[in-house]
C-alpha positions as CSV (number, residue, x, y, z in Angstrom):
1,M,-53.4,35.3,54.2
2,E,-50.5,33.9,54.4
3,W,-46.8,35.9,55.0
4,V,-43.5,34.4,54.3
5,I,-40.2,36.1,55.2
6,V,-38.0,35.9,52.3
7,M,-33.9,35.8,54.0
8,K,-30.9,36.9,51.5
9,R,-27.8,36.1,51.5
10,H,-25.2,38.6,51.5
11,R,-22.5,37.8,48.4
12,F,-19.3,39.1,48.4
13,K,-17.2,38.3,45.7
14,Q,-14.0,36.7,46.6
15,E,-10.6,39.6,45.3
16,K,-8.2,36.3,45.1
17,L,-8.8,32.6,44.4
18,L,-9.3,29.8,47.0
19,G,-5.5,28.9,46.1
20,E,-3.7,31.9,46.7
21,R,-6.2,32.3,49.8
22,L,-5.3,29.1,50.6
23,A,-1.5,29.9,50.3
24,K,-1.5,33.2,52.7
25,A,-3.2,30.9,55.5
26,A,-0.2,28.1,55.2
27,R,2.1,30.9,54.6
28,L,1.0,33.1,57.5
29,A,0.6,29.8,59.9
30,R,4.4,28.9,60.0
31,E,6.0,32.9,60.0
32,K,3.4,32.0,63.4
33,A,4.6,28.1,64.4
34,D,8.5,29.5,64.0
35,Q,8.1,32.4,66.4
36,L,6.7,29.6,68.6
37,P,8.8,26.8,71.0
38,P,8.0,23.5,70.1
39,G,4.4,22.7,72.1
40,A,0.7,21.9,71.3
41,E,0.2,25.0,69.7
42,R,3.3,25.8,67.7
43,D,2.2,21.6,65.9
44,A,-1.5,22.7,65.4
45,L,-0.2,25.9,63.6
46,L,1.7,23.3,61.7
47,E,-1.0,21.5,60.6
48,K,-3.2,23.8,59.2
49,A,-0.1,24.9,57.4
50,R,0.0,21.7,56.0
51,Q,-4.1,20.7,55.8
52,A,-3.9,24.4,53.4
53,D,-1.7,23.2,51.3
54,A,-3.5,19.6,50.8
55,T,-6.5,21.8,49.4
56,A,-4.5,24.1,47.9
57,H,-3.2,21.6,46.1
58,I,-6.7,19.8,45.0
59,D,-8.3,22.9,44.1
60,G,-5.6,23.0,41.9
61,W,-6.5,19.7,40.7
62,L,-10.0,20.3,40.4
63,N,-9.2,24.0,38.7
64,S,-6.9,22.3,36.0
65,T,-7.9,22.7,32.8
66,G,-6.6,18.7,31.4
67,L,-9.5,17.8,34.3
68,K,-13.0,16.2,31.7
69,P,-15.3,15.6,33.2
70,P,-16.6,11.4,33.5
71,T,-18.3,9.9,30.8
């Protein structure tokens, strides 16, 4: 007899859309960066905010109603 172990993933539903979560992450990173003196940590937070904004923008494109599948 062969035994098979099945691993179940714990899934949960996000309460907010990805774009909303990214916008909040960007805002929080900028707020924290504003409290720091110029330096590597501040630059890293500002870069994180910039990347979150860019990702939210791309997510908006992908979820837009004008987006059409390739033919």
